[in-house]
C-alpha angles and dihedrals in degrees: 000000000000114000116220110217124193102274121213126198116192125197103199114192129185119194122188117185121195111191115200132180093278106001138047128194124211120190118191128181128179126195130191119211123186117202124194143071118326090237092068101043093091089056096043107045120149120166147152114269106169145011123192139171117260126186112340121195115182089336138100137195117250093185142335130185148151118229122203089339089280105081128052118190135180135172117204130190115215109200102198144333111311090034117132141168139185137202129205112218122191118212115188134195104216093167132087097248124086117234139189136198108264098182145349115209138175108041098091093043093049094047091054092060125089127301089043092178089074104074137178130201140178125214140184094030125081142168111288094020109148124232104189124200112286092011129116135205131204117210132177131235113195132195119195135182110206114242089226092053120160096175119149111242117259093026116154127216129183129204127193114190122184125187111185119203119190134185115274106215095172090242093073099059110168113257091223129041126196113252088218091056093049091048092050090051090052091051093046095048100039108131089197092053131230138269135215122233126172089344094307128112121230142177124268131203131359113349124183103176103054101086118130131185108212130163095339098314136094111237137183121225108235100182145267126318124220091262092053096255118134121246118217135175128197114257092227139027111276097198142349119233139141113279091231147317123296117299095358100108091119091060107068093158089067097036126123092243094052090048092049095046097049104026100038112018098036098050090055094058113101096208099050091140090069093064127092122217119232142164108259118222112245113174138154122247134169096191114084090202094057115146104179113166097196136051106232102157106033114180091196126077103172125099110224135168096231131044144144138268116267122230089242092056091051093049092047090062081074107198139105086225113041141150093254092064112098104163089251137105114247140168124249125207092245121097132206100208139324094303107028135062135191123255135176117237128216088255092061093254127127127231135180111222141163111292089222089071118095114251137167121277122212111185119224121202138178116226123207114263095236096058114123132219114232100191148341133071101246098259126125092253094045109024123185113271122222113204093336141094134213122262097019115190131192138072111348092221089059101037106031130088131210109272095016126136118233134188115239123171088349092303129112111239127184 
């Protein structure tokens, strides 16, 4: 009987950067090693199959190649500060055994060494990502020379990047799964499709596996932003207040809702460090069916951790039955004119109404891409957990979150 050992595939990469007065050279090589008995190598077979240029900005490729399907190498010339380049590397599972990424090491350590203005990054592959038998994955390796560089010419920098694949037997399911990986799976498998908005990709239609429990509230995963962070909206209204004072609809930064979201709601979250700041898109529109995918005339200039859904985002979900409907009335970030704003009604219709009228508020946040899920399957009855576990015990002041339900004397209390 053949014994299946835990198989490890290592992509070892060495990057040396030589920065000259006007040109820098980055050389990267990646090698795959398969360890285990010879009898299993035909079943567990992961290798490089392609390497291509991605976006190049003030940079050019000197050479790139794959040797024996186990080593990928590229040499890139960076012309000046602000130059950058990326390479798309395909890793393929040609065996009959599923695998997953156990760890990714080296990027953070390398970027902390001098010169720090030469940076490396890896995208589209994360810890716990699956690579099933006969499937392939394309990930990016980026090299960037900071535009504010003060590097001394002829400075060397080395990078060692290791991506460890191990056999996925089904009985060794990772205890933690990357939120970014779960979100990408939702986007890839959405039967209702996806939409693009401000360079991000989000879910359309009626979703039933995008529920998340985070800091005492039930959220819905919307999709992935252009920077890789994950966009989420609360399932229900958290409060009901006027959008703003009279005739101030063009000033979202000083609105009541912005003040409540970022000076009241946000400070009470326990995991504030997991949120990403962004500029929220506040625009005027007179057409209730608007489906703009860019933000050309933003009335807001502040970067804040919490915001609201725009009318365009809601319309782009594009369905009479969709996961953003909650049978409640809530404000959007979009305004009609100086005195009126747009809100969504419980009947899935849109109205423009005076911003001095109280309406529901559903916070929207962007979660860091490296956050992990610690439990749940994404359904309403068993939502994904971020940084939490079921059946927590202990002092309420230490364990509870604002808005959370707790069990006391065998009764559920809000």
